[in-house]
C-alpha positions in Angstrom: -8.2 -3.6 10.2 -9.8 -0.3 11.2 -7.1 1.5 9.3 -7.8 -0.5 6.2 -11.5 0.3 6.4 -10.7 4.0 6.7 -8.4 3.9 3.7 -11.1 2.1 1.7 -13.7 4.6 2.8 -11.6 7.4 1.4 -9.9 5.8 -1.7 -12.8 3.9 -3.3 -15.2 6.9 -3.4 -12.4 9.1 -4.6 -11.7 6.8 -7.5 -15.4 6.8 -8.4 -15.6 10.5 -8.4 -12.4 10.7 -10.5 -14.0 8.4 -13.1 -17.2 10.4 -13.3 -15.2 13.6 -13.5 -13.9 12.6 -16.9 -16.0 14.9 -19.2 -18.0 16.3 -16.3 -16.3 19.6 -15.3 -18.9 20.2 -12.6 -17.4 17.4 -10.5 -13.9 19.0 -10.5 -14.6 21.2 -7.4 -15.7 18.1 -5.4 -12.6 16.1 -6.7 -10.4 19.0 -5.7 -11.7 19.0 -2.2 -11.2 15.3 -1.8 -7.6 15.6 -3.0 -6.8 18.7 -1.0 -6.5 20.7 -4.2 -3.7 18.7 -5.7 -5.8 17.4 -8.6 -6.1 21.0 -9.9 -2.3 21.6 -9.9 -1.8 21.1 -13.7 1.9 21.9 -13.6 2.5 19.0 -11.2 0.8 16.4 -13.3 2.5 17.6 -16.5 5.8 17.2 -14.7 4.6 13.7 -13.7 3.7 12.9 -17.3 7.2 13.9 -18.5 8.8 11.8 -15.7 6.7 8.8 -16.7 7.8 9.1 -20.3 11.5 9.5 -19.4 11.3 6.5 -17.1 9.6 4.3 -19.6 11.7 1.3 -20.5 9.2 -0.8 -22.5 5.8 -0.1 -24.0 4.2 3.4 -24.1 2.7 4.5 -20.8 -0.7 6.1 -21.2 -0.5 8.6 -18.4 -2.5 11.6 -19.5 -2.0 14.7 -17.2 -5.4 16.1 -18.4 -7.4 13.0 -17.2 -8.8 13.3 -13.7 -8.6 9.6 -13.1 -4.8 9.5 -14.0 -4.2 12.6 -11.8 -6.1 10.9 -9.0 -4.2 7.6 -9.4 -0.8 9.4 -9.2 -2.0 11.4 -6.2 -3.1 8.3 -4.3 0.2 6.5 -5.1 2.2 9.4 -3.7 -0.1 9.6 -0.7 0.2 5.9 -0.1 4.0 6.1 -0.2 4.1 8.8 2.3 1.7 6.9 4.6 3.8 3.7 4.4 7.0 5.6 5.0 5.4 7.3 8.1 4.2 3.9 9.4 7.6 2.4 8.8 9.4 5.1 10.6 6.9 5.0 13.5 7.4 1.2 13.9 11.2 1.6 13.9 11.0 4.2 16.6 8.4 2.2 18.7 10.1 -1.2 18.2 11.9 -2.7 21.2 13.8 -5.1 19.0 11.5 -8.1 19.8 9.5 -7.8 16.6 5.8 -7.8 16.3 3.3 -10.4 17.5 1.1 -11.6 14.6 -1.9 -13.9 15.2 -3.0 -16.0 12.2 -6.7 -14.8 12.3 -5.6 -11.2 12.3 -3.0 -11.9 9.6 -5.6 -13.6 7.4 -8.1 -10.8 7.8 -5.5 -8.2 6.9 -4.4 -10.3 3.9 -8.0 -10.7 2.6 -8.8 -7.0 3.4 -5.8 -5.7 1.5 -6.5 -8.0 -1.4 -10.1 -6.8 -1.6 -8.9 -3.2 -1.6 -6.4 -3.9 -4.4 -9.1 -5.6 -6.5 -11.7 -2.9 -5.8 -9.2 -0.1 -6.7 -8.2 -1.9 -9.9 -11.7 -2.5 -11.2 -13.1 0.8 -10.2 -9.9 2.6 -11.4 -10.4 1.4 -14.9 -14.0 2.4 -14.9 -16.0 -0.7 -14.1 -19.8 0.1 -14.0 -18.9 3.8 -14.8 -17.0 4.0 -18.1 -16.7 0.3 -19.1 -18.7 -2.8 -18.9 -17.2 -6.0 -17.4 -15.9 -7.5 -20.6 -14.1 -4.3 -21.5 -12.7 -4.1 -18.0 -11.3 -7.6 -18.3 -9.7 -6.6 -21.6 -8.3 -3.4 -20.1 -6.8 -5.4 -17.2 -5.5 -8.0 -19.7 -7.2 -10.8 -17.8 -7.5 -13.8 -20.1 -7.0 -17.6 -20.0 -3.3 -18.2 -20.6 -2.3 -20.8 -23.2 -0.4 -23.9 -22.0 2.8 -22.4 -23.4 2.2 -19.1 -21.5 1.4 -21.0 -18.3 4.6 -23.0 -18.7 6.7 -19.9 -19.2 5.0 -18.3 -16.2 5.8 -21.3 -14.0 9.4 -21.2 -15.1 9.7 -17.5 -14.5 8.2 -17.9 -11.1 10.7 -20.5 -10.1 13.6 -18.5 -11.6 12.6 -15.3 -9.7 12.4 -17.3 -6.5 15.9 -18.7 -7.1 17.1 -15.2 -7.8 15.6 -13.7 -4.6 16.8 -16.7 -2.6 20.4 -16.2 -3.8 20.2 -12.4 -3.3 18.9 -13.0 0.3 21.8 -15.4 0.9 24.3 -12.7 -0.2 22.5 -10.2 2.0 22.7 -12.5 5.0 26.5 -13.2 4.4 27.4 -9.5 4.1 25.2 -8.0 6.9 25.9 -8.3 10.6 23.9 -11.2 12.1 21.8 -9.0 14.5 21.1 -6.5 11.7 20.0 -9.2 9.3 17.7 -10.8 11.9 16.2 -7.5 12.8 15.6 -6.5 9.1 13.9 -9.9 8.3 12.0 -10.4 11.6 8.6 -9.4 10.2 9.0 -11.6 7.1 10.0 -14.6 9.3 7.0 -14.1 11.5 4.6 -14.0 8.5 6.2 -17.2 7.2 5.9 -18.9 10.6 2.3 -17.9 11.1 1.1 -19.1 7.7 3.4 -22.1 7.5 1.4 -23.8 10.3 -1.5 -24.5 8.0 -1.5 -25.6 4.4 -4.7 -23.7 3.7 -3.2 -20.5 5.2 0.0 -21.0 3.2 -2.0 -21.4 0.0 -4.0 -18.3 0.8 -0.8 -16.3 1.3 0.5 -17.5 -2.0 -2.7 -16.9 -4.1 -4.5 -13.9 -2.6 -1.6 -11.4 -3.1 -0.7 -12.9 -6.4 -4.2 -12.3 -7.8 -4.9 -9.0 -6.2 -1.5 -7.4 -6.5 -1.0 -8.4 -10.1 -4.4 -7.2 -11.2 -3.8 -3.9 -9.4 -0.1 -3.3 -10.3 0.3 -5.1 -13.6 -3.2 -5.0 -14.8 -4.4 -1.5 -13.8 -1.2 0.6 -13.2 1.4 -0.7 -15.6 -0.3 0.5 -18.8 -0.6 4.0 -17.3 2.8 4.4 -15.5 5.0 1.9 -17.3 7.2 -1.0 -16.2 9.8 0.9 -14.1 7.4 3.0 -12.1 5.0 0.2 -11.6 7.8 -2.0 -10.2 8.8 0.9 -8.0 5.3 1.3 -6.7 5.1 -2.5 -6.1 8.3 -2.4 -4.0 7.2 0.7 -2.1 3.9 -1.1 -1.3 6.0 -3.6 0.7 7.6 -0.9 3.0 6.2 -2.9 5.9 9.4 -4.9 5.6 11.4 -1.7 6.3 13.9 0.2 4.3 16.1 -2.8 3.7 17.7 -4.7 0.7 14.5 -6.6 0.5 13.0 -3.7 -1.4 15.7 -4.0 -4.1 15.0 -7.8 -4.3 11.3 -7.1 -4.7 12.0 -4.5 -7.4 13.9 -7.1 -9.4 11.2 -9.7 -8.9 8.6 -7.1 -9.9 10.4 -6.5 -13.2 10.0 -10.2 -14.0 6.2 -10.0 -13.4 6.0 -6.8 -15.4 7.7 -8.6 -18.4 5.2 -11.4 -18.3 2.3 -8.8 -18.3 4.0 -7.0 -21.2 4.8 -10.1 -23.2 1.7 -12.2 -22.5 -1.0 -11.1 -20.1 -1.8 -10.2 -16.5 -2.9 -13.8 -15.9 0.7 -15.0 -16.7 2.1 -12.6 -14.1 -0.5 -14.0 -11.5 0.7 -17.6 -12.1 4.4 -16.6 -11.7 3.6 -14.6 -8.6 1.7 -17.4 -7.0 4.5 -19.9 -7.7 7.0 -17.4 -6.2 4.9 -17.0 -3.1 4.3 -20.7 -2.6 7.9 -22.1 -3.1 9.2 -20.9 0.3 6.5 -23.1 2.0 7.2 -26.1 -0.3 11.0 -26.0 0.2 11.1 -24.6 3.7 
């Protein structure tokens, strides 16, 4: 949890400064210090903008290399990837093959803390209380009450994505050596076991990430970075499961959530994500 607080203490003020820096050139030196000078490397962000356009498969990503908040968002995503990669490699080196011991209170605190960080980053990132009022923020994040038809489609997509991932995991289990598969899925099994002991904890594991991750990834990031890169960021955000086929499964699942956001709204993606998360506890 200490690491999460330290991350929040750096990320959230940085997002605020980036929002205020839009149209306020005097804040650029402070923003440059906080980003170790990377925000001022114009060539890097123009290359990023070109990459975003080329990787766009649907919609029109709004990444603007001249906007400080977009530069900062890209910087934080790259930094987050490097941090997660470093943590994953460190865990692999330190692991003795027995997995990690996870206590339910610690797991719930981490779950809630991560969810709060995602929500804060999403709302502040789109300019809440700085460039936009709350109604405008909700529209920007595409948070609205889904129609019964949209809710039904979302439920169906959630079930379909769970079936897809279950089938892919079965193929993975059949094709990988038993010890390798068990090692690669150990952390996921421990999380399931910890939260499955309590219906309230299982519901929390289903709902909290669905709400916070969809608002952050689909609501805040997708309009800026597009469907493909957002799904890539989503998958990379789960590097705690290791560099395994699980990341490819998550990428495919994320594309389904991204389609719902593109076709309907972020709320539809939240419903599908919650169903996807809950089904393992219902059927397990």
